[in-house]
N, C-alpha and C positions, 0 to 999 in steps of 0.2 A: 478616652477616645471621644466622648461626647463633648468634653470641654475643649479639646483641641479643634474639633470640627466647628464648634461655636465660634472660636476665635478666628479661624481661617475664613469663615463666612462673613465676619465683620470686616475683613480686609481682603476682598476678593481679587485685588490686583497684585497682592504680594506673592512672590514665589515662596514656596515652603519646602522644608526639609524635615523629615521625621526620623527619630531614632527610638529604639526599644530600650527602656531602662529596667534594670533589675538589680538587686543588691550586689551581685558579683561584678557588675560593670559600671556602677554609678560614677566612681571617680574617673574611670577611663573616658566615659561619655562627657563628663564635665570638661576634662582636658581637651577633648575634641571640639566641644562647643566653643570654648574660649579661643581655640586656634582658628576656628572658622568664622567667628563673628567679625563683621566689618562695620564701619561707621554707618549708622542708620538702621542696622539690623536689630530686631527685638527677639527675645527668647521666652518661651513658656515651658516651665518644668512642672509636669503633672505627676505627683507622687501619691500612691495609695498609703505607703508607709516606708520607713527606713530605719534600720538598726542604729543605735547610738554610735557604735564604733564606725559605721559607714559615714555618718554625718560628721564625726570628728575628723576622719580622713579628708572629707570634702572641704572642711573648714580651712585646712592648710592651703588648699588651692584658692579659695575665695579671698583669703587675706592678701594674696599676691596680685589680685586684680585691681585695676584702678576703678574709682567710683563711676567713671564714664561708661564702663562696661556693666558694672553691677546695677546701675540705675535702669538699665534696659532689660533686666531679667525679672520675670514674675514667677513665683512659686505658688502652685495651686495644690492644696492637699485636703484630704478628708478630715472631718471634725474628729475622727478617731485617731488622728496622727498629730497630737499637740506638739510633740517633740520637733516635727518637721517645721511647723509654723514658728516655734520659738527659734529654731535654727535660722530660718529665713530672716526673721526680725532682727536677730543678733548681728547679722552681716549686712543689714541695710537693704535687703532685697524687698521688692514689693511682694506681698503675699495675700492670699485669699483662701477662704473656705470654699471648696469646690461645690457649687450649687447642685451639681448633678449627683452628689453623694448624700444630700440631706433628705430627711424624711418629709413626706408631704402626703396629703390625702388623695390628691389626683395628680396626674402628670401633665402639666401644661407648662411649656418653657416660659421663664420669666421674660425672655426676649423672643416674642413670637416670630419675628422676622428671621432671626439667625439661629435660634435655639434648636436643639435636637428633640424631635417628637418621640412619643412612646413607640410608635411604629418603627421609627429609625433605630431607636435603642434596641428593640427586639431583633432587628435585622443585623445590627452590629454584634449582638450577643451570638446569633447564629453563625455569622461570618467568622468570629474569633474562635468558636468551637471547631469550625472546619480547619482553621489554622493549626489548632492543637492536635487534631486528629491526623492531619496530613503531614505534620512536621514542617510546615512552611516557615520561612524566615519572618518573624513577627514585624520587623521594621518595614519590609516590603509590603506586607499585608496592610499595615497601618496606612502606609502611603496610598495604597490602592483604595482603601475605604474613604479616606479624605478626598481623594481625587474624584471618586464616584459621587459623593454626596455634597461636595462643596457647592456645585452649581447646578445640581439636578435632583430630581425626586426619584424615589424608588419606583421600579417598574412593577407591573402586576405580577410578573414571575417572581421578583424578589420578595414581594409581600406574601405570595403564596408559600414560598419555601420557608420564610421565617415564621409564618403562622403555623405551618406544619411542625416545625421544630418546637415552637412555643407550646403547642398543644400535646406534644408527644410525651407520654407518661412513663415509657419504659426506661429503666436505668441504662445509661449509655457507657461508652468505653472511656469512662472517667479515670483520672489518676495517672495519666501519662505525663511526659515532660515535653517542654518546647524543644525545637529542633537542635539547638546548641547542646543542651544537656543530653538529649536522646542519643547523639553520636558518641558521647563520652561514656555514659553509664545507662544503657537502656534497661527498662524493667519489662516485666511480662506483658503489661498493657501496651508499652511502646512497640514491642515486637509484633503483637497482634495488629495494632493500628497500621504499622508499615505494610504488612502483608495485606491487610484489608483494603487499603487504598489501591494497591496494585491490582488486586482481584476485582475490586469495584470497577475500575476503569476498563478492565479486560472484557466485561460483559458476559463472562462464563457462568454457567449454572453452578451454584455453590451449595455444598452441604455443610451446615454448622452443627458441630457436636459439642455438647456441654451440659453440665448439671443444671437443674432448675434454678432460675433466678440469676444466671450469669450474663444476661443481656443479649441473648441470641436474636430476639426480634429487633432490638436496637442496632445490633451489628448488621442485620439484614437491611435496615433502613439506611445506614451509612454506605453499605455496598451499593444501594440504589442511588443515593445522593451523590456519590462520586462517579457515577456512570453517565453515559451519554443519554440515558433515559430519565435523568433527574427531574425533568419538567413534566413527565408523564405520571400516570397513577402508580401509587404503591399501595397494594391491597394485601391483607393478611387473613389467613384462615387457619384455625386450629383443627387439625384432622380428628382429634379425639372428641370433638363436640358432636359430631354427626356419625351415623352409621349407614351402611348400605346405600340405598337409593338417595337418601337425603344428602349424603356427602357428594355423590355423583351429581346431584342437582345443583348443589352449591358451586361446584367446580365448573360444570359444563352447561348448566341451565336445563330447563325442561320445557316441553310443549304442553299445551292445554290438554288435560286428561291423562297425562303420563302416569299418574298414580292417584290415589283416592283424593288427596287434598290439593291436587294440581288444578286449581280453578282458573288459572290464567297462565299465559306464557311467561317465562322468567329467564333473563339472561344470566349466564354463569360468570364466575369471577375471571375466567380466562378471556372472556369477551369484554368485561368491564375494564380489565387491566391492559387492554390492547396497547402495545407500544411501550408499556411500563414494566413493572416488576410484580410478581405474585409470590408472597412468602407463605410457605406451607409448614406450619409448626407441627411437631409430633407426627412427622411423616410416617413412621413405622406403624402407627395405629390405623392406617388406611387399609381397607379390605382388599383381598387379592383381586377382585373384579375391578375395583377402581384403580388399583395399581396398574393393571393391564391397560386400562383406557388412558391413564396418564402417560404410560410408556409410549403408546401410539402417538399421543399429542406431542411428546418431546421429540419424536423421530422426524416429523414433518410439519408440525403445527396444525394438523387437521383433527377435527372432532365432530361429533354429532350431539345435539341436545338429547337429554333423556326423553324417550318416547318419540323422537324425531328420526327422519331419514335423510335430511339434507346435510351434506358434508360442508362444514364451515372451517374457517382458518383464522388463526390469531398469532401475532408475534409477541410473545411474552417471555421475559427472563424468569426462570424459576429459581428461587432461593428456598431451601428447605432446612429443617432443623430436627434433631433427634437427641435424646439423652443417651449417654454411654450405656452399652449393653442392650439397647433396644433394636439395633440395626439387623439383628438376626431374622426379624419378621419381614424384612424388605427383600423383594425379588432381586437377585444378583444383577439382572439386566437393567432393572430400574435404577439400582444403585449407581451403575456406571454412567447412566444418563444424567442423574441429578448431581453427581459428584465429579464434575470436571475438576473442581478444586474442593478440598476438604479443609475447613478451618476449625480449630478447637478453642473454645472460650476458656477463661482462667477462673477457677473458684477462688474466693477471697482467702481461704485458709492457706493457699500457696503463695500469697503475696507478702512483701516486706511491710513492716509496720508503717513506715513513712508513706508507702504507696496506698495503704488503706486509709490513712489520714487524708491524702490528696483526693482519693475517690469520694470520701465523705464531703469534703469541701466542694468538689465539683457537682455533687448531687444537690447541695444547697444552692450553688450558683444557678442551677436549672430552675429554681423556684423564683428567681428575681423577676420583678415587673408583673407578678401575679396580683390580681385584685384580692383584697381581704376585707373583712369587717372587724374593726377593732372596737375598743370600748368607746372611742370618740366618733365612730361611724365608719364609712367607707374609706379605704386607704389602699396604697400600693406597696408591695414589698420592694423597697428601694435598696441600693447597694449598701448603705450604711447598716441596714438591718442584717443583711447577709454577711457583711464583714464582721459584725459582732459575733455571728455564729462561727465564722472561720476562726476567730481568735480563740473561741472556746474549744472548738474541735482539735486545734493544733497544740493545745497544752500537752506537754509530755505525758502527764499521768492519764489524760483522756485518750491519747493515741495508744497508750499501753493497754487500756481497757478494751478499745476496739480491736487491737491486734491479738488480744488473748482470748477472744471469743471464737467459737468454731464456725459460726455463720452457716447453718444448714440451709437457709434460704438465700444465701449469697447476696448479690447486690440488690435484689428486690427487697430482701429483709432489711438491709442497711438503708435503702431508700425510704422505707416506711418509718424507720427510727428518725431519720433526718427531717422528714416532714413534720413529725410530732415535735421535734426539738425546735424547729423554726416557727411553726404555726401555733403550737400549744404551749411551748416553753417547758415541756416535760423533762425531768431529770433522767435522760435515757442512759446515762453512764451508771447510775445507781442500779437501774433495772437490769442492765447487761451484766453488771458485776454479780447480781443475785442469781442469774441463771447460767452464767458462762461455765464452760468446762475449760480448765487450763490446758492450752495446747502445748503439750510437752513433746520433746523429740520422739518419745515412744509412740505417742498418738499420731504424729506426722508419719512415722515409719509404718505403723499399722494401716493408716488410711491410704498411703501410697501403695502398699502391698495389695490392699483390697481392690484398688482401682484397676490393677492389671487384669482382674477377672471380668471387668466390664468392657474391655476392648473387643471389637467385633472379630469374629473368626471367619476367615475366607474359605478354609478347606480343612479336611481332616489332617492333612500334613501340617498345616499351620497349628492345629490343636496339639499334635504330637510334638512339634518343634518347641512349642512354648511350655510343654509338660504341665498342662493344666488338667487337674483331675477333681472329681467331686470331693474326694477326701481332703485335698489341699484347700478347696473352696470352703469347706466346713470349718477347718482349723483357722483359716485366714479370717473368716467372719467372726469367730469367737474371739480371736486376738484383737480385732478391730473394736468389738463391743467392750471388752475388758479395758483396753486403752482409753476408750471414750469415757468410761466410768471412773477413770482416775488411777487405773493400775490394779494389780492383784491384791495389794494391801487394802484397797477400798471396797472389795466385793465380798459378798457372802455366796460361796459357790453353790450351795443347795438352792437358794432362792433364785440365783441367776440361771441355773439349769432348768428350774421350773418355768421361768419366764421365757426361756429359749425353746422349751418343748423338747428337751433332751434329758438323758439320764445324767446323774452326777458323774458316773465313770466316763461317759463320753466327753463331758466338759473338762474333766481333769486330763483326759487323754489329749485333747486339743492343746491344752496349756503345756503339757509335757512335750508335745511336738515342737512347741516354740523353743523350749530349752534345748532339745536335740538340734534344732535348726541353727540356733545361735552358736552352739559348741562346734 
């Protein structure tokens, strides 16, 4: 994108047309290009990489074209794609190593007048992530990006949004597909994204339910970013960090002298976030008193500061989050206020191997353009460095290692490993192999069975209908533990019973229950 923008800026009076290339449509796009090129037209083909079989198919098309056409085509490729450069040279095409893909210590365009600045690169990165999340047509988005930046500078709003994206450390909804593939073969992340964009635009209060590390705060940020409030504040609060009056003070503010340490007036987050979005993580950890006050605020937007008497108002969208099984501590009436819509995040263990590989690559992508200190001094993480990481992550044996691990910390744990791989060069695959539990069908089945006990129960009738009992809960948990440890052949029942705090007979009874259930 940066190279294409650079070229269009050098030729400001040329009309432009942009298409999206990927391995599945390269030959088709070349045919389209040759059909559309007229005398006087120039073409730039920017490739990150291309498979040899794709290049061979494209060669058949090139050999049928006259030199008058080939002389007006330039191929720009990464230094990590030598096959592409050889292919271009073989057919007499002009070729270049894309300067935007090369390592450098600082980011200053070699052509200051037309080059893409680091600030613009970060905005393009943010904009393309939105394309992926929303399932937009890439070619149309590319055209819009070029049109916006060709003759104008970024607005303050654009800079603010891209800076917020750049600084955001939460793992995001990575691993999905572009629009064309999403329609044919959507994965779990694709389905979540599609719903998240709809919900984000609706402005409804949303409850996010998911295990730790599955990107609930990041999902909340995208719900805000796709809403009409996206230029207003997005503030977050973990309700488990504070208790009683302190949590009430954080939310609604306090007056001078409201409690012992209240030595000055303080605005609450509902006031600071006015017009924007407030994300309340671990909502069920909120005390009943604060839940009641939040319920009142959600009803009509009114509240009073702690220790105050003046009624105040604020217009804030509330997005909240909870882990499965914790919703029972939430008031029913508050639940119905915060959960106009309920979204469930997806744990890594429930994803396909190729999706986990894509997520890992996307987490590496988020590190691009960050300043680092290397042995030679200050530097910037440029695309060529990230692309080398992608090549390593997508090796089949490395994908198998990632897919075979249970990921108890989900995307947050994976994000930590990716940072170490990129910034420290650690052999994360060897480390994961040493600690992983092989995810067998039996473990998947035991984990899925265990998860049904974590779903919220709305009434006693619901409890009876689902036939959930403490006896079943005990047996299900024992089966889950045994499957996690590698199966019955890998455990010592006496030691396991001691670790679980139960008798040997109880453990054996739970395992016998599994046999009766299967028969």
